[in-house]
N, C-alpha and C positions, 0 to 999 in steps of 0.2 A: 453627497456623492462621496465616490469611492477615491480617495486619493492615493495616488500607484507611488511617488519619491523614492518612498523603503522599498518596496516590491523591483524597482527599478536597480540599486541601487545594490541589491541582493543578486541581482541574476548579474551586474558587472562583474561583482568580486568573486560568487559561487559558480562563474562560470572553468567549465572541466576544464583540468591543465592535461597537457597530453601523456602525463604518465597514467592518468586516471577512464582513459579512452577505450575500455576494453569493451570485446565482444560484451561479455557478462556480466550483471551487476550479481555478487557470489547469494546465498544464501543459505541457510540453517542447514546441516546435511538430514535430518529427519525429512527437510521439504522439497531437498532435489528431485526424489522419484516423481514428484509431481510432472515438474516442469519440460518439456520436449528436453528442452539443451541445460538440463542442472542450477538451473538457473533462468535469473530475469535477462533477457532479452529486450538492446536497450534498442529503441522505439516503436516499443510495444506496449498493448496495453492489457492489463490480465484480470479481469474481474473479480475478486476476495468475496464470498457468500457472509463473508461479519468482517469489523475492524478487529479484534486477538487476532485474526487470521491475515489480516494488513500486516497489522503491525510485526506480527511473527517475521514476515517477508521481507520485512523493510531491516530487520537488527542487522542483520550480518552485513549488507551495502556500507549504511550507518557506522558499525564497528570498524569498518573498513575504510575510512574515511570521507564516503559519499554525502554530501548534502543533499537532506530530504527535505519536502513541503507538505502539506496540507493543507485542503483547502472543499468548504462545504463539511467539514465532519467534527460536527461541533461538540461530539459528547468525545473526542479523544482527550484522556488523560495522561495528564504527565506522568505521574508514578506508574501506572500501566505501562505506556509508554516502554520507560527506563527498566520499567521490570522486564519487559520481551526484549530486551540489548537495544533498545534505541539509542546512540549517542542526544542527548536533549543540546549540546552545544551544537548539532548541527541539525538540529529542527527548527523549521519555519514554519506557525501557523498562523493560514491567516483567516479572519471572519466576517466573510463580506455578502453580503445581500444577496436575495436568489437571481436576480437581476445585471447583479457584477460579478456572478460567479463565472460565470466564461472567463471575463480578464482578467480577475486575479489566476485563473487556472494559468493564462497563457502567457504571464508574467514569472509565475513561479515554475512553468517548463524551462524560461528563456534562460534561467538562470542555475539549476538544483539535477543531479541526476536521478530523483527518483521523488512521485507526486503521489503524496495520496488525495483522492479525489469522493467526493460525496455529491454527486450531482444533484442538483433540487428536481422534482416530483416529473416534473414534462421538460426536462432538457430538451433546446433545440437540436433538430437531425447537422442542420447547418454549422451549428456552434459545435460540435460535437467533432465532425468531421476536420472541422479549423484545426481542434485543439490536436484530436491524433495525430494530421498530419505537419504538427509542427514540431510535437512529438518525436515524429520522426525522422526529420531534418534537424536535430537536437541531440537524436541519438536519449531522451528521457524516458525512463520508465514510470507510465501510467498505473496504479495502484489502482482500482474503482471499487469502494467500498459498496455493498448493496448492487441490485440489479437495474437499475435506473439508469441505463446506457444504453442507448441505440444504435451503438457501433461496432466495428469487427474488435475482438478479440483474439491476443495471440493462447491464449487459453482459460476457460472459468472453471475455479474452484468451488465446490457448493461444499458447503456445512451440514452434517444429519444432525440428527437429534442428538444431543448432550446428555452425558450423565456425569453429576458431580460425585467426587469422592467427596465425604468428611462429616455429610450428614447422616446420623442416626436416628431414627424416632425421635426425630423432630428438634435433635439439640445435635451440636458439635460446630466444629470450625470446617470452612471450606478449605479443602486440601488442593483441588485439581480437578479440572473437566478433560470427561472423555470423548473424543468424537470419529467417526468419520468422514473423512477427505473424499471428495469425488474431484479429477479432474477433465475436464473434456476440452477437446480440442486437437492439435494434432496430434495422430496414431490413437490408439484405442483407448475408451476408457481406465483409466488408472485408478484405484482409490486406495487410500493407508490410514490404520489409527494409531491417532495420536492423544497425545497430554496438550490441551489445550488451552490454559495453560497446565503447567505442573505445581508445584507445591512451591516452586520456588520460581514461579512466574514466565517460565521460558517453554520451549515448547521441544518435545520430545516423542 
């Protein structure tokens, strides 16, 4: 069975304070143009083309004091998250079996400002609707990693072909990834060329 006391305790401790109930969670300046309001609107879902993009989106809110959670994202590494600027002291990673995914995600939504979600292969539409409604009620942002999300999103961010810098003739060290990110949602599609990550591990 999936034990929930720890998540329930987190929900109580991490419940947003009045000072943190702003309408938008901030994002790094290179990402602001991809979002309709220039930030992550509370209570909405954003679909991210890959995990690095989701971490880059979460970093600014985390650095500003927001609690973040992650469930179903089993390939999330602490060093990578910290490299993008996520405050590991305010990051809760939950590993849950696919059958318990929605339950774990719901507890995180109750207690943190932003949740990275890696849905299972075939998430139930009813569970997704319940989770989205819960996020709207709590003012929590859902960052959905990948395409397995049968629910509405505020914006879908698609990552184009990646070009790595630093490898030449089969030798060298990776020093950055250049990608095109296209945002589809409210308004016309918007595309930006980004370093994701830079040689320092951030977004630019």
